[in-house]
C-alpha positions as CSV (number, residue, x, y, z in Angstrom):
1,X,-4.0,-39.1,-34.9
2,X,-2.8,-35.5,-35.4
3,X,-2.6,-34.3,-38.9
4,X,1.1,-33.6,-40.0
5,X,0.4,-29.9,-40.8
6,X,-1.3,-29.4,-37.4
7,X,1.5,-31.4,-35.7
8,X,4.1,-29.0,-37.2
9,X,2.1,-26.0,-36.0
10,X,2.0,-27.5,-32.5
11,X,5.7,-28.3,-32.6
12,X,6.6,-24.8,-33.6
13,X,4.6,-23.3,-30.8
14,X,6.1,-25.6,-28.2
15,X,9.6,-25.1,-29.4
16,X,9.2,-21.4,-29.2
17,X,7.8,-21.6,-25.7
18,X,10.7,-23.8,-24.6
19,X,13.4,-21.9,-26.5
20,X,12.4,-18.3,-26.1
21,X,10.2,-18.3,-22.9
22,X,12.1,-21.1,-21.1
23,X,9.0,-23.3,-20.5
24,X,9.7,-26.8,-19.4
25,X,8.2,-29.5,-21.7
26,X,6.5,-32.2,-19.7
27,X,4.8,-35.5,-20.7
28,X,1.4,-37.0,-20.3
29,X,2.6,-39.4,-17.6
30,X,3.5,-36.3,-15.5
31,X,-0.1,-35.3,-15.3
32,X,-2.5,-36.6,-12.7
33,X,-6.0,-36.7,-14.3
34,X,-7.8,-37.1,-10.9
35,X,-6.0,-34.3,-9.1
36,X,-5.7,-32.1,-12.3
37,X,-2.1,-31.3,-11.4
38,X,1.5,-32.0,-12.4
39,X,2.6,-32.9,-8.8
40,X,6.4,-33.1,-9.5
41,X,6.4,-29.5,-10.8
42,X,4.4,-28.3,-7.8
43,X,6.7,-29.9,-5.3
44,X,9.9,-28.7,-7.1
45,X,8.5,-25.2,-6.8
46,X,7.6,-25.5,-3.1
47,X,10.9,-27.1,-2.1
48,X,12.9,-24.4,-3.9
49,X,11.0,-21.5,-2.5
50,X,9.5,-22.6,0.9
51,X,11.7,-25.4,2.2
52,X,11.4,-24.5,5.8
53,X,7.6,-24.4,5.7
54,X,7.6,-27.8,3.9
55,X,9.7,-29.3,6.7
56,X,7.2,-28.1,9.2
57,X,4.4,-29.8,7.2
58,X,6.4,-33.0,7.0
59,X,6.8,-33.0,10.7
60,X,3.0,-32.8,11.2
61,X,2.0,-35.3,8.5
62,X,5.0,-37.6,8.4
63,X,7.4,-38.2,5.5
64,X,5.3,-41.0,3.9
65,X,2.0,-39.1,4.0
66,X,2.8,-35.4,3.5
67,X,2.6,-35.3,-0.3
68,X,-0.7,-37.1,-0.6
69,X,-2.3,-35.1,2.2
70,X,-1.1,-31.8,0.8
71,X,-2.3,-32.7,-2.7
72,X,-5.7,-33.7,-1.5
73,X,-5.9,-30.5,0.5
74,X,-4.9,-28.4,-2.5
75,X,-7.3,-30.2,-4.8
76,X,-10.2,-29.5,-2.4
77,X,-9.3,-25.8,-2.2
78,X,-8.9,-25.5,-6.0
79,X,-12.3,-27.1,-6.5
80,X,-14.0,-24.8,-3.9
81,X,-12.2,-21.5,-4.5
82,X,-10.9,-21.7,-8.0
83,X,-7.4,-21.4,-9.4
84,X,-7.3,-17.6,-9.4
85,X,-8.1,-17.2,-5.7
86,X,-5.7,-19.9,-4.7
87,X,-2.8,-18.5,-6.8
88,X,-3.3,-15.1,-5.3
89,X,-3.8,-16.1,-1.7
90,X,-1.9,-19.4,-1.4
91,X,-3.1,-22.4,0.5
92,X,-3.0,-23.4,4.2
93,X,-2.6,-26.9,5.5
94,X,-2.6,-27.7,9.3
95,X,-1.2,-24.3,10.2
96,X,1.4,-24.1,7.4
97,X,1.0,-21.5,4.6
98,X,2.3,-22.0,1.0
99,X,2.4,-19.6,-1.8
100,X,1.8,-21.2,-5.2
101,X,3.1,-18.4,-7.3
102,X,5.4,-15.4,-7.0
103,X,4.6,-12.3,-9.0
104,X,7.3,-10.1,-10.5
105,X,8.5,-7.5,-7.9
106,X,8.0,-3.9,-8.6
107,X,11.7,-3.2,-8.1
108,X,14.9,-5.3,-7.8
109,X,15.6,-4.2,-4.3
110,X,14.2,-7.3,-2.6
111,X,16.6,-10.0,-3.7
112,X,14.8,-12.8,-1.8
113,X,11.5,-12.0,-3.6
114,X,13.4,-11.8,-6.9
115,X,14.8,-15.3,-6.3
116,X,11.4,-16.7,-5.6
117,X,9.9,-15.1,-8.6
118,X,12.6,-16.6,-10.8
119,X,11.8,-20.0,-9.4
120,X,8.3,-20.1,-10.9
121,X,8.0,-23.2,-13.1
122,X,6.2,-22.6,-16.4
123,X,5.5,-25.8,-18.3
124,X,3.6,-27.2,-21.3
125,X,2.2,-30.6,-22.2
126,X,1.4,-31.6,-25.8
127,X,-1.6,-33.7,-26.6
128,X,-2.7,-33.8,-22.9
129,X,-4.9,-36.8,-22.2
130,X,-7.0,-35.1,-19.5
131,X,-10.0,-37.4,-19.1
132,X,-10.4,-40.5,-16.9
133,X,-13.8,-41.2,-18.5
134,X,-12.5,-40.9,-22.1
135,X,-8.8,-41.7,-21.9
136,X,-8.3,-41.3,-25.7
137,X,-9.3,-37.7,-25.8
138,X,-6.5,-35.1,-25.7
139,X,-6.2,-31.4,-25.8
140,X,-3.5,-30.0,-28.1
141,X,-1.7,-27.8,-25.6
142,X,-2.0,-27.2,-21.8
143,X,0.1,-24.6,-20.0
144,X,0.9,-24.9,-16.3
145,X,2.5,-22.7,-13.7
146,X,4.1,-24.6,-10.8
147,X,2.2,-27.7,-11.8
148,X,-1.2,-26.0,-11.9
149,X,-3.0,-25.9,-15.3
150,X,-4.0,-22.4,-16.4
151,X,-4.6,-22.4,-20.2
152,X,-5.7,-24.9,-22.8
153,X,-5.5,-24.5,-26.6
154,X,-6.9,-26.4,-29.6
155,X,-4.9,-25.8,-32.7
156,X,-5.8,-26.1,-36.4
157,X,-3.7,-25.5,-39.5
158,X,-5.3,-24.1,-42.7
159,X,-3.0,-26.2,-44.8
160,X,-5.1,-29.3,-44.0
161,X,-8.4,-27.5,-44.7
162,X,-9.3,-26.6,-41.1
163,X,-9.2,-23.3,-39.3
164,X,-10.1,-21.6,-36.0
165,X,-13.8,-22.3,-36.5
166,X,-13.1,-26.1,-36.4
167,X,-11.2,-25.5,-33.1
168,X,-14.2,-23.6,-31.7
169,X,-16.5,-26.4,-32.8
170,X,-14.2,-28.9,-31.1
171,X,-14.4,-27.1,-27.8
172,X,-18.2,-26.7,-28.1
173,X,-19.1,-30.3,-29.1
174,X,-16.2,-32.5,-27.9
175,X,-14.9,-31.0,-24.7
176,X,-17.0,-31.8,-21.6
177,X,-17.2,-28.8,-19.2
178,X,-17.7,-31.3,-16.4
179,X,-14.2,-32.6,-16.7
180,X,-12.0,-31.4,-13.8
181,X,-9.6,-29.6,-16.1
182,X,-12.4,-27.9,-18.1
183,X,-14.6,-26.8,-15.2
184,X,-15.2,-23.1,-14.8
185,X,-12.5,-21.5,-12.7
186,X,-9.8,-24.2,-13.1
187,X,-8.2,-22.8,-16.3
188,X,-8.2,-19.1,-17.1
189,X,-8.7,-19.4,-20.8
190,X,-9.3,-21.8,-23.6
191,X,-7.8,-20.6,-26.9
192,X,-8.8,-21.7,-30.4
193,X,-5.9,-21.0,-32.7
194,X,-4.9,-21.3,-36.3
195,X,-2.0,-19.6,-38.1
196,X,-4.0,-16.5,-38.8
197,X,-6.7,-16.0,-36.1
198,X,-7.2,-16.5,-32.3
199,X,-10.4,-16.8,-30.4
200,X,-10.8,-17.5,-26.7
201,X,-13.3,-18.2,-23.9
202,X,-13.1,-18.3,-20.2
203,X,-16.1,-20.6,-19.7
204,X,-17.0,-23.7,-21.6
205,X,-20.7,-24.3,-21.9
206,X,-21.0,-26.9,-24.7
207,X,-22.9,-25.4,-27.7
208,X,-23.6,-22.2,-25.7
209,X,-19.9,-21.4,-25.3
210,X,-19.2,-17.8,-26.4
211,X,-15.8,-17.3,-28.1
212,X,-14.5,-13.8,-28.6
213,X,-11.7,-12.7,-31.0
214,X,-8.3,-12.3,-29.5
215,X,-6.7,-10.6,-32.5
216,X,-4.5,-7.6,-33.0
217,X,-6.6,-6.0,-35.8
218,X,-5.4,-5.2,-39.3
219,X,-6.0,-2.1,-41.5
220,X,-8.8,-0.8,-39.2
221,X,-10.5,-4.1,-39.5
222,X,-10.6,-7.7,-38.3
223,X,-7.8,-10.2,-38.1
224,X,-4.1,-9.9,-37.8
225,X,-1.4,-8.2,-39.8
226,X,0.4,-10.7,-42.1
227,X,3.8,-11.9,-40.8
228,X,6.1,-12.9,-43.6
229,X,8.6,-14.8,-41.5
230,X,6.3,-16.2,-38.8
231,X,2.7,-17.2,-38.0
232,X,0.3,-14.3,-38.0
233,X,-0.8,-15.5,-34.5
234,X,2.7,-15.8,-33.1
235,X,2.0,-12.9,-30.7
236,X,-0.1,-15.3,-28.7
237,X,2.8,-17.5,-27.5
238,X,5.5,-14.9,-27.9
239,X,3.7,-12.1,-26.0
240,X,0.6,-13.2,-24.2
241,X,2.0,-16.5,-23.0
242,X,5.3,-15.1,-22.0
243,X,6.1,-15.6,-18.3
244,X,6.0,-12.0,-17.2
245,X,2.9,-11.1,-19.1
246,X,1.0,-14.2,-17.8
247,X,2.0,-13.3,-14.3
248,X,0.9,-9.8,-14.9
249,X,-2.5,-11.0,-16.2
250,X,-3.0,-13.3,-13.2
251,X,-2.0,-10.7,-10.7
252,X,-3.6,-7.5,-12.1
253,X,-6.2,-8.3,-14.7
254,X,-8.2,-11.5,-14.1
255,X,-11.4,-10.9,-12.2
256,X,-14.3,-13.2,-11.3
257,X,-17.6,-11.3,-11.3
258,X,-21.3,-12.1,-10.9
259,X,-23.3,-11.1,-13.9
260,X,-27.1,-10.7,-13.9
261,X,-29.0,-11.2,-17.1
262,X,-32.3,-9.6,-18.2
263,X,-34.3,-12.3,-16.4
264,X,-32.4,-11.6,-13.1
265,X,-30.4,-14.8,-13.2
266,X,-26.9,-14.5,-11.8
267,X,-23.9,-16.4,-13.2
268,X,-20.2,-16.3,-12.5
269,X,-17.9,-15.0,-15.2
270,X,-14.1,-14.7,-15.4
271,X,-13.0,-11.5,-17.0
272,X,-9.9,-11.9,-19.2
273,X,-8.5,-8.7,-20.8
274,X,-8.9,-8.3,-24.5
275,X,-5.7,-7.9,-26.5
276,X,-6.2,-4.2,-27.0
277,X,-7.0,-3.6,-23.3
278,X,-3.9,-5.4,-22.2
279,X,-1.7,-3.4,-24.5
280,X,-3.4,-0.1,-23.7
281,X,-3.2,-0.3,-20.0
282,X,0.3,-1.6,-19.8
283,X,1.5,1.0,-22.3
284,X,0.1,3.8,-20.2
285,X,1.6,2.3,-17.0
286,X,5.0,1.8,-18.6
287,X,5.1,5.4,-20.0
288,X,4.2,6.7,-16.6
289,X,6.9,4.6,-15.0
290,X,9.5,6.0,-17.4
291,X,8.3,9.6,-17.6
292,X,7.1,10.2,-14.1
293,X,4.3,12.5,-12.9
294,X,3.1,15.6,-14.7
295,X,2.1,14.2,-18.1
296,X,-1.2,14.1,-20.0
297,X,-2.6,11.0,-21.8
298,X,-5.6,10.7,-24.0
299,X,-7.3,7.3,-24.5
300,X,-9.8,7.0,-27.3
301,X,-12.2,4.1,-26.8
302,X,-15.1,2.9,-28.8
303,X,-18.5,1.4,-27.7
304,X,-18.1,-2.1,-26.5
305,X,-14.4,-1.7,-25.9
306,X,-14.7,-2.6,-22.2
307,X,-13.9,1.0,-21.0
308,X,-15.0,0.4,-17.4
309,X,-12.6,-2.6,-17.0
310,X,-9.8,-0.6,-18.7
311,X,-10.2,2.2,-16.3
312,X,-10.3,-0.2,-13.3
313,X,-7.2,-2.0,-14.4
314,X,-5.4,1.3,-15.1
315,X,-6.3,2.7,-11.7
316,X,-5.2,-0.4,-9.8
317,X,-1.9,-0.6,-11.6
318,X,-1.2,3.1,-11.2
319,X,-2.0,2.7,-7.5
320,X,0.6,0.0,-7.1
321,X,3.2,1.7,-9.4
322,X,6.7,2.2,-7.8
323,X,9.8,4.0,-8.9
324,X,13.3,2.5,-8.9
325,X,13.6,3.4,-5.2
326,X,10.5,1.4,-4.4
327,X,8.5,4.6,-3.7
328,X,4.9,5.0,-4.8
329,X,4.7,7.2,-7.9
330,X,1.2,8.4,-6.9
331,X,-0.3,9.0,-3.5
332,X,-3.8,8.8,-4.8
333,X,-5.7,8.0,-8.0
334,X,-8.7,10.3,-8.5
335,X,-11.4,9.0,-10.8
336,X,-13.9,11.5,-12.2
337,X,-17.1,10.3,-13.8
338,X,-19.2,13.0,-15.5
339,X,-22.6,11.8,-14.0
340,X,-24.2,13.7,-11.1
341,X,-24.9,10.3,-9.6
342,X,-21.8,8.1,-9.5
343,X,-21.7,5.7,-12.4
344,X,-22.7,2.5,-10.8
345,X,-21.1,0.3,-13.3
346,X,-17.8,2.1,-13.1
347,X,-17.8,2.2,-9.3
348,X,-18.7,-1.5,-9.0
349,X,-16.1,-2.5,-11.6
350,X,-13.3,-0.6,-9.9
351,X,-14.4,-2.0,-6.5
352,X,-14.6,-5.5,-7.9
353,X,-10.9,-5.3,-8.9
354,X,-10.0,-4.2,-5.4
355,X,-7.7,-6.9,-4.0
356,X,-6.7,-5.1,-0.7
357,X,-9.8,-4.2,1.3
358,X,-10.2,-0.5,2.0
359,X,-8.1,0.9,-0.8
360,X,-11.0,2.2,-2.9
361,X,-13.3,5.0,-1.7
362,X,-16.4,6.3,-3.5
363,X,-17.5,9.8,-2.7
364,X,-21.1,10.8,-3.5
365,X,-22.3,12.3,-0.2
366,X,-20.8,14.7,2.4
367,X,-18.6,15.7,-0.4
368,X,-16.0,18.1,0.9
369,X,-15.4,16.4,4.2
370,X,-15.2,12.8,2.9
371,X,-13.1,13.8,-0.1
372,X,-10.7,15.7,2.1
373,X,-10.4,12.8,4.6
374,X,-9.8,10.3,1.8
375,X,-7.0,12.4,0.2
376,X,-5.4,13.2,3.6
377,X,-5.7,9.5,4.6
378,X,-3.9,8.5,1.4
379,X,-6.7,6.4,0.0
380,X,-5.2,4.8,-3.1
381,X,-8.3,5.1,-5.4
382,X,-11.0,7.8,-4.9
383,X,-14.0,7.8,-7.2
384,X,-15.9,11.1,-7.5
385,X,-18.5,12.7,-9.6
386,X,-17.6,15.8,-11.6
387,X,-19.7,17.8,-9.1
388,X,-17.7,16.4,-6.2
389,X,-14.3,17.0,-7.6
390,X,-14.0,20.8,-7.0
391,X,-13.5,20.1,-3.3
392,X,-10.2,18.5,-4.2
393,X,-8.8,21.6,-5.8
394,X,-7.7,23.4,-2.7
395,X,-6.3,20.2,-1.2
396,X,-4.2,19.7,-4.4
397,X,-2.7,23.1,-4.0
398,X,-2.2,22.7,-0.2
399,X,-0.4,19.3,-0.6
400,X,2.3,20.0,-3.2
401,X,4.3,17.1,-1.8
402,X,1.6,14.6,-2.8
403,X,1.3,13.3,-6.3
404,X,-2.0,12.4,-8.0
405,X,-3.3,10.6,-11.1
406,X,-6.5,12.1,-12.3
407,X,-8.5,9.6,-14.5
408,X,-11.3,11.4,-16.4
409,X,-14.2,9.2,-17.7
410,X,-15.9,10.5,-20.8
411,X,-14.3,13.9,-21.2
412,X,-16.7,14.9,-24.0
413,X,-20.0,15.0,-22.1
414,X,-22.0,18.1,-21.6
415,X,-22.1,19.7,-18.1
416,X,-23.2,23.0,-16.6
417,X,-20.9,26.0,-16.5
418,X,-19.9,25.8,-12.9
419,X,-19.0,22.1,-13.1
420,X,-17.0,22.5,-16.3
421,X,-15.2,25.4,-14.8
422,X,-14.2,23.4,-11.7
423,X,-12.6,20.7,-13.8
424,X,-10.5,23.3,-15.6
425,X,-9.3,24.7,-12.3
426,X,-7.2,21.6,-11.5
427,X,-5.5,21.8,-14.9
428,X,-3.6,25.0,-13.9
429,X,-1.9,26.4,-10.9
430,X,-3.1,29.1,-8.5
431,X,-2.1,31.7,-11.0
432,X,-5.0,30.8,-13.3
433,X,-6.7,33.7,-15.1
434,X,-10.3,34.5,-14.4
435,X,-12.9,32.2,-15.8
436,X,-15.7,33.5,-17.9
437,X,-19.3,32.6,-17.2
438,X,-21.0,29.9,-19.2
439,X,-24.5,28.4,-19.2
440,X,-23.7,25.1,-20.7
441,X,-20.2,23.9,-21.8
442,X,-18.9,20.7,-23.3
443,X,-16.4,19.4,-20.8
444,X,-14.0,18.4,-23.5
445,X,-14.1,22.0,-24.8
446,X,-13.3,23.4,-21.3
447,X,-10.4,20.9,-20.8
448,X,-9.0,21.8,-24.2
449,X,-9.2,25.5,-23.4
450,X,-7.2,25.2,-20.2
451,X,-4.8,22.7,-21.6
452,X,-4.1,25.3,-24.3
453,X,-3.2,27.7,-21.6
454,X,-1.0,25.1,-19.9
455,X,0.9,24.1,-23.0
456,X,1.5,27.8,-24.0
457,X,3.7,28.0,-20.9
458,X,4.8,24.6,-19.7
459,X,5.7,26.1,-16.4
460,X,2.0,26.2,-15.6
461,X,1.6,22.4,-16.0
462,X,1.1,20.9,-12.5
463,X,4.1,18.7,-11.8
464,X,2.3,16.7,-9.2
465,X,-0.6,15.6,-11.3
466,X,-0.9,13.3,-14.3
467,X,-4.1,13.2,-16.4
468,X,-5.6,10.2,-18.1
469,X,-8.7,11.2,-20.2
470,X,-11.0,8.6,-21.7
471,X,-13.1,9.8,-24.6
472,X,-15.0,8.0,-27.4
473,X,-15.0,10.9,-29.9
474,X,-12.1,13.3,-29.4
475,X,-12.4,16.6,-31.2
476,X,-9.6,18.0,-33.3
477,X,-8.9,20.5,-30.6
478,X,-8.5,17.6,-28.1
479,X,-6.0,15.9,-30.4
480,X,-4.1,19.1,-30.7
481,X,-4.1,19.6,-26.9
482,X,-2.5,16.2,-26.4
483,X,0.0,16.8,-29.2
484,X,3.7,17.2,-29.0
485,X,5.3,20.6,-28.6
486,X,8.2,21.0,-31.0
487,X,11.1,23.4,-30.8
488,X,9.8,25.5,-33.7
489,X,6.5,26.1,-31.9
490,X,4.7,23.8,-34.2
491,X,2.4,21.4,-32.5
492,X,2.1,17.9,-34.1
493,X,-0.8,15.6,-33.7
494,X,-0.3,13.0,-31.0
495,X,1.3,9.7,-31.9
496,X,-0.9,6.6,-31.8
497,X,0.7,4.2,-29.4
498,X,-1.8,1.4,-29.5
499,X,-4.6,0.6,-31.9
500,X,-6.9,-2.4,-32.5
501,X,-9.0,-2.4,-35.6
502,X,-12.1,-0.2,-35.2
503,X,-14.2,-2.5,-37.4
504,X,-12.6,-5.7,-36.2
505,X,-15.4,-6.7,-33.9
506,X,-18.2,-5.4,-36.1
507,X,-17.2,-8.2,-38.5
508,X,-18.0,-10.7,-35.7
509,X,-21.3,-9.3,-34.7
510,X,-19.9,-7.2,-31.9
511,X,-19.2,-3.6,-31.4
512,X,-15.8,-2.3,-32.2
513,X,-12.7,-2.8,-30.0
514,X,-10.4,0.1,-30.1
515,X,-8.0,2.1,-28.0
516,X,-6.0,5.1,-29.3
517,X,-3.5,6.3,-26.7
518,X,-2.0,9.8,-27.1
519,X,0.7,11.2,-24.9
520,X,2.3,14.6,-24.5
521,X,6.0,14.0,-24.0
């Protein structure tokens, strides 16, 4: 029996989802434990968005058998391919194709797509009795999209002496990962929640389950800022579980990867963005959408903050970014890594996030020819070393009609004089002054130097290039370079757009999670 305090916590969350996010509250009897689906929600969605295709399937299976046959087909595909792949690609049944989700369109120009997107059914079931083997067991909350479960949550309320640690223990000791609902790949995340803290995992493994904090950070430390008129963790159901952000996470952030441990064993993992990564990437993208091309952004990351994934997510979202006329904002995204040999982790991470085959090109040999061909062919994401990048300079100037996003990985690392000088070249126009010779220069110093020239006369700022520089330890000069130019010629330090506590993860035995984002308006 649920404790009264925990029951109120659960009620408040569900009421918020239903009232503010327009979720549909469903009941236990609506859930099929064997199929792991809410079939009525699924068929409501299909009939409202793909009625003609459904009529074709009915003609092939017969009215009395079509639902059972389709459900059995869908269940087999979900078990084999996982929920993420099925939601992104849809499912086929005897020559008929069905989409099981519609993501938010980039623009409002396609009314038919807009209508289908609005027909997504988000629903929630309280105290879900999910197990056929143990019918008395229930999970506090389960979220569904179009009848397919995507998130579970165990709730605890500190008023009854329990907290998030008890919820974690419950997942580890009392939730069998062999259950269809809890098998890896069926749900995207399992959240342990109390009024003050959130932890989550994407893979239940009994006592070995690893839960990571999913908190906002407070006063440069762990936890969440106190909310005096709401729960400290209300951001979870008000922001993260909101319809549009969940759709965004499913479409653009979630990624299944193969991880190899020190012994060489390979296991599948589902990457779910941390709170600070989600906010950082989306903030950069939204600022770019609003302000257009020709801006400079500085992203400060810390060790263990998941920089490679953040860069990959940013690149993929920028590559698909459209303006209000449904035109691509950027023709190509150029990723510069400061190693002479392409950073294998960064390259593999970006390519792992590639959803449309052939959109990512890595250049490490035949530099000038391959880079020129990639840019001229309009490859969406091009990964180069710092030594390869100079070959793009002339092309940038010869193609003023094309627009580029330049993502710089680790802007502070040391490089030789020629290489550093090449990076600076793209930060100015053809009217650049002569460059002095150097033996060894810090890339951050060289970038700062040329940005100083750029911001002295904003006419020199390339209008067809936006810069996104990732650095762990920005120097004061770097902060100044990304500052805001005021009318009185006084440059202010850049505003901090997004920040998670620098010591937050240290308190949990992990390295810090942190992103500072600075933007030159």
